N, C-alpha and C positions, 0 to 999 in steps of 0.2 A: 873266292876271295884270296886264297893263298897265292894264286898265280897272277892276280890283277896287277901288282906293282911291276912285275917283269914285262907283262904285256903292254901296259900303259907307258912304261919307261922307254919304249921304242919311239914314242911320239912326244912325251913330256919330260922335262928335266927334273922337276921336283914332285915326287910322288910320296904322299904321306898316308898312312893307314890309321884310322881312328876307330877303335872298338866302341860300338854304341849298343851295349846290352839293353834289353828291354823285353816287354811282353806285348804281344799283339792280341787284341781281343776282337773276335769276329762274331757278328750276329747274323751274317749271311755267308754261306759257304762258297759263293762264287769267286772271291779273290783267292782263296786257298787253292781251289780247283784250277783256276787259270794259271796260277804260279806253277803248280806241279806240271800242268800240261805244256807249259812253255819249255820244258826240258825235252820235248819230243825230238828235237834235232840231234840229241845225243843218245837217244834210246837204243840205237843199233850198236853202241859201244858197250852195252851191258847185256848179260844173258838173262837179266830179270825181265819178267813179262810187264813191260812198261804200261801199256794201256789198261791192263787188268789192275795193276798197282794203283794207277790214278783213280780208276773207278772205285776200288775198295777204299782208298783214302777219302774220296768224296762221300761214300756211304758213312764212314766213321765220323767225319766232320759234321755232316748233316744230322746224324743221329745225336751227336753231342749237343749241337745247337738246339735241336728240338727238345731234348731232355733237360738241358741246363740253361737255355736262353742265350748262350754264347759259347764259343770255343776259344781257348787260350793257347798260344804258342810262345815259347821262350825264344828269343832271338839274340844272338851275339854276333854282330857284324863289325 
C-alpha cells in the first residue's frame, strides 16, 4: 500500500489513498490461506521459509476457527 501511489502514478494522474480500517471475520480458513499464498512471487526476496510459514498460519487460522467458530483479523488499508 505504501508504494501503490507511486506505481499507479505512472499511469494515472489523480491518485488518492483512503484508509479503511476494519475487522475481517472468517468462518472458513480458505480466503486467509489463499491471500498468504498469493505472495509466493515475492518469496525469494526474503530469507523466511515462505511455504512453511503459510502452512503454519493455515494451521493457526484453522485451529482458531474450529475452537471459536471464526477468526478475526484487523485491517487498516
